[in-house]
C-alpha positions as CSV (number, residue, x, y, z in Angstrom):
1,M,-10.1,1.7,18.5
2,L,-13.9,2.2,18.6
3,L,-15.6,2.0,15.1
4,V,-18.8,4.1,15.2
5,I,-21.3,3.9,12.3
6,D,-24.3,6.3,12.0
7,V,-26.6,5.2,9.2
8,G,-28.9,7.9,7.9
9,N,-31.6,7.7,5.2
10,T,-29.3,9.4,2.7
11,E,-25.7,9.2,4.1
12,T,-23.8,7.0,6.4
13,V,-21.1,8.6,8.6
14,I,-18.3,6.4,10.0
15,G,-15.7,7.3,12.5
16,L,-12.8,5.8,14.5
17,Y,-12.2,6.8,18.1
18,S,-9.0,6.3,20.0
19,L,-10.6,5.2,23.3
20,N,-7.6,6.5,25.3
21,E,-7.9,10.0,23.9
22,A,-11.7,10.1,23.9
23,D,-11.9,10.6,27.6
24,S,-11.3,14.3,27.2
25,A,-13.9,14.7,24.5
26,S,-16.6,15.6,27.1
27,E,-14.9,18.9,27.9
28,P,-16.4,21.6,25.7
29,E,-14.3,24.6,24.6
30,E,-15.2,27.9,26.3
31,S,-15.4,29.8,23.0
32,V,-18.5,29.7,20.8
33,G,-17.6,28.1,17.4
34,V,-17.7,25.1,15.2
35,G,-16.9,21.8,16.9
36,I,-14.8,21.1,19.9
37,G,-11.8,20.5,17.7
38,T,-8.6,18.5,17.3
39,E,-5.2,19.6,15.9
40,T,-5.9,17.9,12.5
41,D,-9.6,18.7,12.2
42,P,-11.1,21.7,13.9
43,T,-14.7,20.3,13.6
44,A,-14.0,16.9,15.1
45,P,-14.3,15.9,18.8
46,R,-11.1,15.0,20.5
47,G,-10.4,11.3,20.2
48,L,-12.1,11.1,16.7
49,T,-9.0,10.2,14.7
50,H,-10.7,9.3,11.3
51,H,-14.0,9.9,9.7
52,W,-15.8,9.2,6.4
53,R,-19.1,10.2,4.9
54,L,-20.7,7.7,2.4
55,S,-24.0,7.2,0.6
56,T,-26.4,4.9,2.3
57,V,-26.9,1.8,0.2
58,P,-29.6,-0.4,1.7
59,T,-28.8,-3.3,-0.6
60,R,-25.3,-3.8,0.7
61,T,-24.8,-7.3,2.2
62,P,-23.0,-7.9,5.5
63,D,-19.9,-9.1,3.6
64,E,-19.9,-5.9,1.4
65,H,-20.1,-3.8,4.5
66,A,-17.0,-5.7,5.9
67,V,-15.1,-5.2,2.6
68,L,-16.0,-1.5,2.5
69,L,-14.8,-0.9,6.1
70,T,-11.6,-2.9,5.5
71,Q,-10.8,-0.7,2.4
72,L,-11.5,2.6,4.3
73,L,-9.2,1.6,7.1
74,D,-6.6,0.3,4.7
75,L,-6.5,3.7,2.9
76,E,-5.4,5.1,6.3
77,G,-2.8,2.4,6.8
78,L,-4.8,0.6,9.4
79,D,-5.5,-3.1,9.7
80,I,-9.1,-3.6,10.6
81,A,-8.4,-6.9,12.3
82,T,-6.1,-5.4,14.9
83,S,-7.3,-1.7,15.0
84,V,-11.0,-2.2,15.8
85,T,-11.6,-3.2,19.5
86,G,-15.3,-2.1,19.7
87,I,-18.2,-1.2,17.4
88,A,-21.2,1.1,18.0
89,V,-24.0,1.6,15.5
90,S,-27.0,3.8,15.2
91,S,-29.3,3.4,12.2
92,S,-32.4,5.0,10.8
93,V,-32.7,2.3,8.1
94,P,-34.0,-1.0,9.7
95,H,-32.7,-3.2,6.8
96,V,-29.2,-1.8,7.1
97,T,-29.3,-2.2,10.9
98,G,-29.8,-5.9,10.4
99,E,-27.1,-6.2,7.8
100,L,-24.6,-4.5,10.1
101,R,-25.5,-6.8,13.0
102,Q,-24.8,-9.8,10.8
103,M,-21.5,-8.2,9.7
104,A,-20.4,-7.7,13.3
105,N,-21.5,-11.3,14.3
106,R,-19.5,-12.8,11.4
107,W,-16.4,-10.7,11.0
108,F,-16.0,-9.2,14.5
109,E,-17.3,-12.0,16.7
110,Q,-14.8,-11.3,19.5
111,V,-15.4,-7.5,19.4
112,P,-18.0,-5.8,21.6
113,C,-20.8,-4.4,19.5
114,V,-23.5,-2.0,20.7
115,V,-26.5,-1.2,18.4
116,L,-28.4,1.7,19.8
117,G,-32.1,0.9,20.0
118,P,-34.8,-0.2,22.5
119,G,-33.2,-1.8,25.5
120,T,-29.8,-0.1,25.0
121,K,-28.6,1.8,28.0
122,S,-28.3,5.4,26.9
123,G,-28.1,7.0,30.3
124,M,-30.8,9.5,29.4
125,P,-34.5,9.1,30.4
126,I,-36.7,9.1,27.3
127,L,-39.9,10.9,28.1
128,Y,-41.7,10.1,24.8
129,D,-45.1,8.5,25.1
130,N,-43.5,5.5,23.4
131,P,-39.7,5.6,23.9
132,K,-39.3,2.9,21.2
133,E,-40.4,5.4,18.6
134,V,-37.5,7.7,19.1
135,G,-34.9,7.2,16.4
136,A,-31.4,6.0,17.4
137,D,-29.8,9.0,15.8
138,R,-32.0,11.4,17.8
139,V,-31.1,9.7,21.1
140,A,-27.4,9.8,20.2
141,N,-27.6,13.5,19.3
142,A,-29.3,14.2,22.6
143,V,-26.8,12.3,24.6
144,G,-23.9,13.9,22.8
145,A,-25.3,17.5,23.1
146,Y,-26.0,17.1,26.8
147,D,-22.5,15.7,27.4
148,L,-20.9,18.7,25.7
149,Y,-23.2,21.6,26.8
150,G,-25.5,20.4,29.5
151,G,-29.1,21.4,29.6
152,P,-31.5,22.7,28.8
153,C,-30.5,22.1,25.3
154,V,-32.1,22.2,21.8
155,V,-30.5,20.0,19.1
156,I,-31.3,20.6,15.4
157,D,-30.2,17.8,13.0
158,M,-30.4,18.9,9.3
159,G,-30.4,15.7,7.4
160,T,-33.0,14.0,5.2
161,A,-35.5,15.3,7.7
162,T,-34.8,18.2,10.0
163,T,-35.3,17.1,13.5
164,V,-35.4,19.2,16.7
165,E,-34.8,17.7,20.1
166,A,-35.5,19.1,23.5
167,I,-33.3,18.1,26.5
168,S,-34.1,19.3,30.0
169,A,-31.8,20.8,32.5
170,A,-31.9,17.4,34.3
171,G,-30.7,15.5,31.2
172,E,-34.1,14.1,30.1
173,Y,-35.1,13.7,26.5
174,L,-38.4,15.5,26.4
175,G,-39.4,15.1,22.8
176,G,-39.1,17.1,19.6
177,A,-40.3,18.0,16.2
178,I,-39.8,16.6,12.7
179,T,-40.1,18.4,9.4
180,P,-39.0,17.6,5.8
181,G,-35.4,18.4,5.3
182,V,-33.8,20.8,2.8
183,A,-32.9,18.2,0.2
184,I,-36.2,16.4,0.0
185,S,-38.1,19.7,0.1
186,L,-36.1,20.9,-2.9
187,E,-36.6,17.6,-4.7
188,A,-40.4,17.9,-4.2
189,L,-40.2,21.5,-5.6
190,Y,-38.3,20.3,-8.7
191,Q,-40.6,17.4,-9.4
192,H,-43.8,19.4,-9.1
193,A,-42.7,22.7,-10.7
194,A,-41.7,22.0,-14.2
195,A,-40.3,25.4,-14.9
196,L,-37.9,25.4,-12.0
197,R,-34.4,23.8,-12.4
198,R,-32.0,22.5,-9.9
199,V,-29.6,25.0,-8.3
200,E,-26.4,24.8,-6.2
201,M,-27.0,25.5,-2.6
202,V,-25.0,28.7,-2.0
203,E,-25.7,32.1,-0.4
204,P,-27.5,34.3,-3.0
205,R,-26.1,37.8,-3.8
206,H,-29.4,39.3,-2.7
207,V,-32.1,38.2,-0.2
208,I,-34.6,39.5,-2.7
209,G,-33.8,37.2,-5.6
210,R,-33.3,38.9,-9.0
211,S,-33.5,35.7,-11.0
212,T,-35.2,32.3,-10.5
213,V,-32.0,30.7,-9.4
214,E,-31.3,33.4,-6.9
215,S,-34.9,33.3,-5.7
216,I,-34.7,29.5,-5.0
217,E,-31.3,30.0,-3.2
218,S,-32.8,32.8,-1.1
219,G,-36.0,30.9,-0.2
220,T,-34.1,27.8,0.7
221,L,-31.2,29.3,2.7
222,Y,-33.1,32.0,4.6
223,G,-36.4,30.1,4.7
224,F,-34.9,27.1,6.5
225,A,-32.8,29.3,8.8
226,A,-36.1,31.1,9.8
227,Q,-37.8,27.7,10.3
228,V,-35.0,26.6,12.6
229,D,-35.1,29.8,14.5
230,G,-38.9,29.6,14.8
231,L,-38.9,26.1,16.2
232,A,-35.9,26.8,18.5
233,R,-37.7,29.9,20.0
234,R,-40.9,28.0,20.5
235,F,-39.0,25.2,22.3
236,M,-37.3,27.8,24.5
237,E,-40.6,29.2,25.5
238,V,-41.1,25.9,27.3
239,L,-37.6,25.0,28.3
240,G,-36.3,28.5,29.1
241,P,-33.0,29.8,27.9
242,S,-31.2,26.9,26.2
243,T,-28.1,26.1,24.3
244,V,-28.9,25.5,20.6
245,V,-26.7,23.0,18.8
246,A,-26.9,22.1,15.1
247,T,-25.6,19.0,13.3
248,G,-26.2,17.2,10.1
249,G,-24.9,17.6,6.5
250,L,-26.5,21.0,5.9
251,S,-26.0,22.5,9.3
252,S,-22.8,24.4,8.4
253,L,-24.6,26.0,5.4
254,I,-27.7,27.1,7.4
255,A,-26.2,27.9,10.8
256,P,-24.4,31.2,9.8
257,H,-27.8,32.6,8.8
258,S,-29.6,31.5,12.0
259,E,-30.1,33.8,15.0
260,T,-30.4,31.0,17.5
261,I,-27.8,28.3,16.7
262,E,-24.8,28.7,19.0
263,H,-22.7,25.7,18.1
264,V,-22.3,23.5,15.0
265,E,-21.2,19.9,15.8
266,P,-20.8,18.0,12.5
267,W,-19.9,14.8,14.4
268,L,-22.4,15.1,17.2
269,T,-24.1,11.8,16.5
270,L,-20.8,9.9,16.6
271,H,-19.9,11.6,19.9
272,G,-23.2,10.5,21.4
273,L,-22.8,7.0,20.0
274,R,-19.3,6.7,21.6
275,I,-20.8,7.7,25.0
276,V,-23.6,5.1,24.6
277,Y,-21.0,2.5,23.8
278,E,-19.0,3.2,26.9
279,R,-22.2,3.1,29.0
280,N,-23.0,-0.4,27.7
281,V,-19.4,-1.9,27.6
282,S,-18.1,-1.5,31.1
283,D,-14.5,-2.0,30.4
284,G,-14.5,0.4,27.4
285,T,-12.8,-2.0,25.1
């Protein structure tokens, strides 16, 4: 099985792919909805048999990463020594990238390991002025979205930062936009506005808030939905009509209030990472 690890600034998403089943994952469903689905998880790509979402801890050592992965698989009744036949990593945290490389070298010496970064074969031309500046997660998202929906395509990843990626009809990564994400924007608000308290991110009863809590909920939910729509529309003025795909931890909250998002793919980065792995490991093992 292929172990895929996507390290974000706030959270780390880990998945296991059955390589035999993953071949069908590139066939999108005809209906518009959330994910391309499996029998056990309607939001998961076919072939993704297990997935976990953890806090990113930059101080974890290579051995601690190995212990954590072993325990996660053990909870599912899997032996990591016999179950994992390949590893693919994308990371937005350079220190964690290095620790995961060391973990793979020590504990999985005989297992192919692909760390997405400069020099890794993605199969997608990167038309950034400096391609090395494009984050691994952004490349994985672009690869995954183009595989599922073709191009032109706009990918919106709502994580620590909200990133917007543009993919051409020919499957080229054209560039994108980066803006502060929902969580860090709210954190800045709470830190600099002493009279405002933290609120749960839910849909408010009224778009015109009738309390401070409701006003924050409205401003956050509808404000970020409008931001996403504004950026997507501006991108499509250049790209032409495009498929808009959202991913990231808060995408399922914001997407229902967006006018442009057509698909929500919570595991899009993992899907793209699997494709990159297969493009770099010829035998797919």
